[in-house]
N, C-alpha and C positions, 0 to 999 in steps of 0.2 A: 574187371578186377580179378586177380589171381586167387586160387583156392586158399593159399596160405594166409593171404591178407584177410580174406573173408573169415577164415577160422579164427584169426587173431582178433578181429572185430567182435565176433560172436562170443569168444572167451572173455574178452575185456568187459563186454556188456553184462555177461553172466556174473563175473566177479564183482562188478560195480553194483549190480542189482542186490547182491547179498552183503553189501557194505565191506568188501575187501579193502584192506588198507594199503596205501601207497602202491597202487598197481603200476608196474613199469613194463613197457613193451620195448624190447631191444631187437632190432633187425640185425641178424648175424649172417645172412646169406653170402655176403662178400668176404667174410673172414673164416667161415667154417662150412663144412659139408654136412654137418649133422642136422641142421634145420634152417629154415628161413627166419623164424622168429622165436624168441623166448618171451614168455610173459611171467613176471614174478610178482607175487602178491602175498600178503599175510593176513591171518585172522588173529583175533584177540584171545581165543581159547580153542581147545580141541573141537568143541561142537561147531564153532564157526568155521574152522578149517574144513571139517567134514561137509558142512553146508556149501562152502565155496566149491569144493571138488564136485559135489553132486550137481550144483548149478551149471558148472562148465560141461560136465558129462551130459546132462539133459539138453542143454542148449545146442551143443554140437551134434548130439545124437538125433535131435529132431530134424536137423538139416542133412542127415545121412553120414556124418563124420563119426567114425568109431575109433577109439584109441588103440594103438598097437599094443600098448601096455601101460599099466598104472602101478607105480611102486610107492611103498611107504605108508600105505593106508592104515596099517596096524598101529603105527606110532603116532600118527596124526600130528607130527611135528615138521615133516618135510615130505610132501607128496609130489611126485613127478608124474605128469600125464604126458605121454608121448603120442602125438598125433602125426608123426612123420615130419612134415614141414613146420609143425608148431609143437613146441614143448612148453607146457605150463608147469610152473613151480609154485606150489602153495605151501607156505611156511607158517609155523608159529612165529610170533614176534621175536622170541629169543634166538631161535635157530636161524632166522633170516639175518639177524645182526651178526651171528657167529660165522655163517658161511659167506655172506657178502658177495653174492653172485654178480651184482652190478659192478663191483670192482674187478672181478675176474674177467668179465665180458665188456670192459669199458671201451674196447676198440670197436664194439658194435655201435650202431646208430640208434639213439633213443627216438622212439616214434610216439607222437602224441595221439590222443584219442581222435582228434580231428583228422589227422593224417591217415588213420585207418579207414575213414569214410571217403577218402578221395578215390 
């Protein structure tokens, strides 16, 4: 299994563990050079958004994956975690609806939780 898929699986599980809402994995490696996967999720409030971000950071960090950068932490309404081949977007519910990244990246391939384990 390639590193980007391993990272995506770990991030998905970390988000799911903290009850992230509507976790979506989009494979973009065939349509963009910026990453292999996007993961998009949202929390119900700023405390949960922070918990989701910390859960991803901890889960990936335990396996030796460190983010290149994390942006948006102060606002807690859209946090971008850049792991190179994986980019995790954690939104507040309102900002997720507003930015609608799933629509912007609709040419990517939606990946199920089960497919991350293959």
